[in-house]
C-alpha positions in Angstrom: -13.9 58.1 -9.4 -10.8 57.8 -7.4 -7.3 58.7 -8.2 -5.4 56.0 -6.2 -6.1 52.3 -5.1 -4.4 49.4 -4.2 -5.2 46.0 -5.7 -6.4 45.0 -2.9 -9.6 47.7 -2.9 -7.6 49.5 -0.3 -7.6 53.6 -1.4 -4.2 55.3 -0.4 -3.5 51.9 1.6 -1.0 49.2 1.1 1.6 51.1 -1.2 4.9 50.1 -0.1 7.0 51.8 2.1 8.4 55.1 0.6 11.8 56.3 1.5 10.6 58.8 3.7 8.5 56.8 5.5 8.2 56.4 9.6 5.7 57.6 12.4 8.2 60.0 14.2 9.8 61.3 11.5 6.1 62.0 9.9 4.8 63.3 12.9 7.9 65.7 12.8 7.6 66.4 9.4 4.3 67.5 9.4 4.3 70.1 12.3 7.2 71.5 10.7 5.6 71.7 7.6 2.4 72.8 8.8 4.2 76.0 10.5 6.4 76.4 7.2 2.8 76.2 5.3 1.1 79.3 7.3 4.6 81.7 6.7 4.2 80.6 3.2 0.1 81.1 3.6 0.7 84.6 5.2 3.3 86.3 3.0 1.8 84.9 -0.5 -1.8 86.4 1.2 -0.5 89.2 1.0 0.3 89.7 -3.0 -2.3 92.3 -4.5 -4.7 90.4 -6.8 -3.9 86.6 -5.5 -7.1 84.9 -4.5 -6.7 80.9 -3.4 -9.7 80.9 -0.4 -13.1 80.2 -1.4 -14.6 83.7 -2.5 -14.7 86.0 -5.7 -12.1 88.5 -7.5 -13.0 91.3 -10.3 -12.9 88.6 -12.8 -13.7 85.4 -11.3 -15.0 83.2 -8.4 -13.7 80.2 -6.9 -14.9 78.0 -4.6 -14.1 74.2 -3.3 -15.8 71.9 -0.4 -14.4 68.9 1.5 -16.0 65.6 0.5 -16.6 62.8 2.3 -12.9 60.9 1.9 -11.1 63.1 4.9 -8.9 66.2 4.0 -9.8 67.8 1.0 -6.8 67.3 -1.3 -8.4 69.9 -4.0 -6.5 73.5 -4.3 -7.3 76.5 -6.2 -5.8 80.2 -7.3 -7.2 82.8 -9.6 -4.0 85.6 -9.4 -5.0 89.0 -11.1 -2.7 91.4 -12.4 -0.2 88.6 -13.3 3.6 89.5 -14.0 2.3 92.8 -12.9 0.4 92.9 -16.1 -3.1 94.4 -15.7 -4.4 92.5 -18.6 -3.5 89.3 -17.8 -4.9 86.0 -15.3 -3.7 82.8 -13.7 -5.8 80.3 -12.9 -5.6 76.7 -11.7 -7.6 73.9 -10.0 -5.3 71.0 -8.2 -6.6 67.7 -7.3 -4.2 66.1 -4.9 -4.1 62.3 -4.1 -2.0 59.8 -1.9 -1.2 60.0 1.3 0.0 63.6 1.2 -2.1 64.9 -1.7 -3.5 68.0 -0.3 0.3 68.8 1.1 1.3 68.7 -2.7 -1.4 70.1 -4.5 -1.2 73.2 -2.1 2.4 73.7 -2.7 2.4 73.6 -6.5 -0.4 76.1 -6.4 1.9 78.4 -4.6 5.1 77.8 -6.8 4.0 76.6 -10.4 2.3 80.1 -10.8 5.9 81.8 -9.1 8.1 79.6 -11.4 5.7 80.3 -14.1 6.2 83.9 -14.3 9.9 83.5 -13.6 10.4 81.5 -16.9 8.4 83.9 -18.4 9.7 86.9 -17.7 13.5 85.3 -18.7 12.3 84.2 -21.9 10.8 87.5 -22.7 14.6 89.1 -21.5 16.3 86.9 -23.4 14.4 88.0 -26.8 14.4 91.5 -25.7 18.4 91.4 -25.6 18.4 89.5 -28.9 16.7 92.0 -30.5 18.5 94.6 -28.9 21.7 93.2 -30.5 20.0 93.0 -33.8 18.7 96.1 -33.9 22.1 97.6 -33.2 24.0 95.2 -36.1 20.9 97.2 -38.3 21.6 100.6 -37.6 24.9 100.1 -39.2 23.3 98.8 -42.6 22.7 101.4 -45.2 19.1 101.6 -45.9 17.5 100.0 -48.9 15.8 103.1 -50.9 13.1 100.2 -52.0 9.6 101.2 -50.2 8.6 98.1 -48.2 5.1 97.0 -49.8 2.2 98.2 -47.4 0.5 94.8 -47.8 3.9 93.2 -46.0 3.7 95.4 -43.6 0.0 95.4 -42.7 -1.7 95.2 -39.2 -2.5 92.0 -39.8 0.5 90.7 -40.9 2.0 91.8 -37.3 -0.8 90.2 -35.5 -0.5 86.9 -36.6 3.3 86.9 -35.7 2.6 88.5 -32.5 0.3 85.8 -31.5 2.4 83.3 -33.0 5.1 84.7 -30.6 3.0 85.1 -27.5 1.8 81.2 -27.9 5.4 80.2 -28.5 6.9 82.0 -25.6 3.8 80.6 -22.9 4.6 77.3 -24.3 7.9 77.4 -23.6 7.4 79.0 -20.6 4.7 76.2 -19.0 6.8 73.7 -20.0 9.8 74.8 -18.1 7.9 75.8 -15.2 6.3 72.3 -14.8 9.6 70.7 -15.1 11.2 72.4 -12.4 8.0 72.2 -10.2 8.2 68.6 -10.1 11.8 68.8 -10.1 11.6 70.6 -6.2 8.7 68.4 -5.1 11.1 65.7 -5.8 14.0 67.5 -4.0 11.7 68.7 -1.0 12.7 67.7 2.2 9.7 68.0 4.0 6.9 66.7 1.2 6.6 62.9 0.9 5.7 63.0 -2.9 6.7 59.6 -3.8 3.2 58.0 -3.6 1.4 61.3 -3.3 0.9 63.8 -6.3 -1.9 66.6 -7.6 -3.3 67.1 -11.3 -3.0 70.5 -12.6 -5.2 72.7 -14.9 -3.8 76.1 -15.2 -4.3 79.0 -18.0 -3.2 82.0 -18.7 -5.4 85.0 -20.1 -3.5 88.2 -21.8 -6.4 90.8 -23.0 -7.6 88.1 -25.6 -4.9 85.6 -25.5 -5.5 82.2 -23.6 -2.9 79.6 -22.8 -3.5 76.8 -21.2 -1.4 74.3 -19.3 -2.5 70.7 -18.3 -1.4 67.4 -16.5 -4.0 64.9 -15.1 -7.3 64.6 -15.4 -9.0 67.5 -13.8 -10.8 69.7 -17.1 -11.0 73.5 -18.3 -14.6 74.1 -20.4 -15.5 77.0 -22.2 -19.1 78.9 -22.4 -19.3 80.4 -25.5 -22.4 81.5 -28.3 -22.8 79.0 -31.3 -24.0 80.6 -35.0 -27.6 80.4 -33.2 -26.2 82.4 -30.5 -27.2 79.4 -28.4 -25.0 78.9 -25.1 -22.4 75.6 -25.9 -19.9 74.0 -23.9 -16.3 73.6 -25.7 -13.9 71.1 -23.7 -10.5 73.2 -23.8 -8.3 70.1 -22.4 -8.1 66.7 -22.7 -8.2 64.3 -19.7 -5.4 62.1 -19.4 -5.7 59.2 -18.2 -4.2 55.9 -19.3 -6.7 54.6 -21.2 -5.9 57.3 -24.3 -3.5 54.8 -26.6 -0.6 57.6 -26.7 -0.2 57.6 -23.1 -0.6 53.5 -22.6 1.8 53.3 -25.3 4.1 55.2 -23.3 3.8 53.4 -19.8 4.0 50.0 -21.0 7.7 51.4 -23.5 8.6 52.2 -19.6 7.6 48.8 -17.9 4.5 50.4 -15.8 1.6 48.3 -16.1 -2.1 49.5 -17.2 -5.4 47.3 -16.1 -8.5 48.3 -14.4 -10.0 46.3 -11.5 -12.9 44.2 -11.6 -15.1 45.8 -9.5 -14.4 48.9 -11.1 -13.7 48.3 -15.0 -14.2 51.1 -16.1 -11.5 53.2 -14.4 -8.2 52.3 -15.7 -4.4 52.4 -14.0 -1.3 52.4 -13.9 0.5 50.5 -11.6 4.2 49.2 -11.1 5.9 46.3 -12.8 6.4 44.0 -10.3 3.6 45.1 -7.5 0.2 46.0 -7.6 0.4 49.6 -6.1 -0.2 52.2 -6.6 -3.1 52.1 -9.1 -2.7 56.1 -10.3 -5.9 56.8 -12.1 -4.4 59.3 -14.6 -1.1 58.9 -17.2 0.4 62.7 -16.1 0.5 64.2 -12.6 2.8 65.9 -10.3 4.7 64.0 -8.1 4.1 60.3 -7.8 8.0 59.7 -8.4 7.5 55.9 -7.5 5.7 56.0 -11.2 7.9 58.3 -12.9 10.4 55.5 -14.0 7.7 53.4 -15.7 5.9 56.2 -17.6 4.6 58.3 -15.5 5.6 62.2 -16.7 4.4 65.9 -15.4 4.7 67.4 -19.2 1.9 69.6 -19.8 -0.2 69.4 -22.9 -0.3 73.1 -23.4 -2.9 74.9 -25.6 -3.5 78.4 -27.3 -7.1 80.0 -28.3 -7.7 83.4 -29.7 -11.3 84.6 -27.3 -13.7 85.9 -29.4 -16.8 88.1 -28.1 -18.8 85.1 -28.3 -16.7 83.5 -25.6 -18.5 84.0 -21.9 -16.4 81.9 -19.3 -14.1 79.4 -18.6 -14.5 76.4 -15.7 -11.9 74.9 -14.4 -12.9 72.0 -12.4 -11.5 68.9 -10.4 -13.0 65.5 -11.2 -14.9 65.7 -8.2 -17.1 67.9 -10.5 -16.8 66.0 -13.8 -17.6 62.8 -12.1 -21.1 63.8 -11.8 -21.7 66.5 -14.0 -21.3 66.8 -17.8 -19.7 69.7 -19.5 -23.3 70.4 -20.9 -24.3 70.3 -17.3 -21.6 72.6 -15.8 -21.5 75.6 -18.1 -25.5 75.5 -17.9 -25.1 75.6 -13.9 -22.4 78.5 -13.8 -24.8 80.7 -16.6 -27.7 79.9 -14.2 -25.6 80.9 -11.1 -27.5 84.5 -9.5 -24.3 86.4 -9.5 -20.9 85.8 -11.0 -19.6 86.0 -7.8 -21.6 83.2 -6.5 -20.9 81.1 -9.6 -18.0 78.4 -8.5 -20.3 78.3 -5.4 -23.3 77.3 -7.3 -21.3 75.1 -9.4 -20.2 72.8 -6.3 -23.1 73.3 -4.9 -24.7 71.3 -7.6 -22.2 68.6 -8.0 -22.5 67.8 -4.5 -26.3 67.3 -5.2 -25.1 65.1 -7.9 -23.2 62.5 -5.8 -25.6 62.5 -3.3 -28.3 61.4 -5.9 -26.3 59.7 -8.4 -24.0 57.2 -6.2 -26.4 58.0 -3.2 -24.0 55.1 -1.8 -20.5 56.2 -2.6 -18.2 58.9 -1.0 -18.9 62.8 -2.2 -15.1 63.3 -3.6 -13.5 66.8 -2.8 -14.4 69.2 -5.3 -13.3 72.6 -6.1 -13.8 75.1 -9.3 -12.8 78.9 -10.8 -14.9 80.6 -12.8 -13.0 82.5 -15.4 -15.3 85.7 -16.7 -14.4 86.9 -20.4 -16.4 89.7 -20.5 -15.5 92.3 -18.0 -17.8 94.9 -19.3 -20.8 93.3 -17.9 -20.5 93.8 -13.6 -19.4 91.1 -11.4 -22.9 91.2 -9.5 -25.0 90.8 -12.4 -26.7 87.4 -13.6 -26.0 85.6 -16.6 -29.5 84.2 -17.0 -31.1 87.0 -18.8 -28.8 87.2 -21.6 -29.5 83.3 -22.5 -31.6 83.7 -25.8 -33.7 80.8 -25.5 -33.0 79.2 -22.3 -31.5 76.0 -23.8 -27.9 74.7 -23.9 -27.3 72.6 -27.5 -25.2 69.5 -27.7 -22.0 70.0 -25.9 -18.9 70.8 -28.8 -15.5 69.4 -28.2 -12.5 71.2 -29.5 -10.8 68.7 -31.9 -12.1 65.7 -30.0 -14.9 64.2 -28.3 -13.9 63.1 -25.0 -13.6 59.6 -24.4 -11.8 56.4 -24.2 -9.3 56.3 -27.5 -9.6 59.9 -28.0 -6.6 62.0 -28.8 -5.6 65.7 -27.7 -7.3 68.7 -29.3 -6.2 70.1 -32.6 -5.2 73.8 -31.2 -2.2 72.1 -29.1 0.8 74.3 -29.8 
C-alpha cells in the first residue's frame, strides 16, 4: 500500500542524501517554490475549462482527500475544450511519493497536459504540411480517366483510416510529452526529484475516441453495459508494478533489485543495487531519478478504445482507492451517486470508510478520483441509479487480462 519504503521499515525515510540535500537550502527552496507555485496556479486557474480542485465540470467530477500520512500527495485535473477543441477533454490523476511527492505530482499535473497539447499540435501541423506538399505535387499529375471503385472510397474505409491515424498521432504525442516532462523534472532547479516521484494515469477523449497514457499504479476503469444491459467494470490500464515479469526483467537487467519485505510479502519493491533504498512499489514513474539508471522508466503504456453507446463513465483514481475497493465496487459506487457532480466525492468518501473498516490500525492513504461521464446528453445533475436494470453488478471484465501478479498488458495497446 506504500509507494516508498526503506528496508528498515521507515517510509520516506533513511535514504542516502540526494544531490540537493541540506536543511537551509531546502527551506529556501520551499519558500521560492511555494511562491512560484502560487503564481503558476493563479495563471493556470484562468484557463477556461481547466479544473484541478474538488468540484465538477460539465462532463466530470473530481475529488481528493488527504489521508493520515501527512501532506496530501495526490493531484488531479479535468481540462475541457482541451486543445481548443469543443469535443475534447483531458483528465488525469497523479499520486506522488517520497519527501517531495506532493510537489512532483502537482508539477506533472500542470505541465503534462501543456506538453501533450504542444506535442499533439506539432505532430498534426507536420502532417498537414506534408499533406499540403503532396497535394501540390499531385495537382501537376494528369488525373486517371478510370473512376475509383466506390467500395474502396467508402465511408467505412475512411473512418477506419481516420481512427488509425488519430491513435498513432496520440500515441506519439503521449510518448513525447511524457519524455519531455521527465526531462523537465530532472533539470528543474527548485524541485528535488531524486528520491521523489509520481504516477500518472491520464486520458484524452475526443468525440468517441479515447486514448489513455499510464505510468505507475494509479488506474482507469470503465463502467459499461454488457449484452444483458447490466453494468460491469472494464479495467483499462495495467498496474505497472515490479512484480510483472516484463517489468522485473528490465529492472534486473539494469542491475536494480526486486524483493518484498518480510512484514509486507505481497508488496514487491524496487531497490538500488547496493543500498536497501528507496523500495519503490512501482516499475514506472515520473521522477525518482535515483532509480532511472537501474530499470525504472517513465515511458507510458498507451492504449486506444472506441467509445460505444454502452459505455457510461470512466473512473481514474489513485491506489488509495484501489487498495480498498475493487473495480466492481468502485463502479457500483459511482453509479449509485446521487448526482454526477458528486460522484467523485461519493467514491472517495466510500474509500475512506473502507479503509477504516478493512484496516482499522493502518493510516488511511491519500485518495483522489476523476469520474468522466461519456453520455453527455443526460443532465449533469441526474442520477445513474434509475438506469440500472436489475440493481446488481456482474463480474468484473478486464480488457485483455485479469489484473494480478504475472499478468501482461491489455491487448488494445497501440
